[in-house]
C-alpha positions in Angstrom: 0.8 21.5 -11.5 1.7 23.4 -14.6 2.6 20.5 -16.8 0.4 17.8 -16.2 0.1 15.6 -19.3 4.1 15.5 -18.6 3.3 14.2 -14.8 -0.4 12.0 -15.7 3.0 10.8 -18.2 5.2 10.4 -15.5 3.1 9.8 -12.7 1.0 6.3 -14.6 5.0 4.9 -15.7 5.2 4.6 -12.0 2.5 2.7 -11.4 2.3 0.2 -14.1 6.0 -1.0 -12.9 5.0 -0.5 -9.1 2.2 -2.9 -10.2 3.9 -5.0 -12.0 6.7 -5.5 -9.3 3.9 -5.8 -6.8 2.3 -9.2 -9.1 5.8 -10.6 -9.3 6.2 -10.2 -5.3 3.1 -11.6 -4.9 3.1 -14.7 -6.6 6.6 -15.2 -5.6 5.4 -15.9 -2.8 3.3 -18.7 -3.4 5.4 -22.7 -4.2 4.1 -23.1 -6.7 2.2 -21.6 -10.1 -0.1 -23.8 -9.3 -0.9 -22.6 -5.7 -1.1 -18.9 -6.6 -4.4 -17.1 -5.3 -4.8 -14.7 -8.9 -7.6 -12.4 -7.3 -5.4 -11.8 -4.4 -2.3 -11.3 -6.6 -4.9 -8.8 -9.2 -6.3 -6.7 -5.7 -3.3 -6.8 -4.1 -1.4 -5.4 -8.2 -4.3 -2.8 -8.7 -4.1 -1.9 -4.9 -0.8 -0.5 -4.7 -1.2 1.4 -8.7 -3.8 3.2 -6.9 -1.7 4.2 -3.8 1.0 4.8 -6.6 -0.8 7.2 -8.1 -1.5 8.8 -4.4 2.2 8.9 -3.4 2.9 10.6 -7.0 0.0 13.6 -6.0 2.8 14.6 -3.7 5.3 15.5 -5.9 7.2 13.4 -9.2 11.0 14.6 -9.6 10.2 13.7 -12.7 8.5 16.6 -13.3 10.0 19.8 -12.8 8.6 22.2 -11.3 9.1 25.3 -13.7 7.7 26.2 -17.1 9.3 26.6 -20.2 9.5 30.3 -21.0 
């Protein structure tokens, strides 16, 4: 990873989007907002964020491996 700052920025943006999408999906399975188990929403979303970062280690298409010359 030659451009680790660029990678970190791209991985963070991707992880935040993944966390938000997971939270929306988890909240969406409840019939009413008062029935939402917020602990489950938070833990599921956090796990999705961690998995997103770990998946990004394999590579991000947004970040090129080439260095600028």
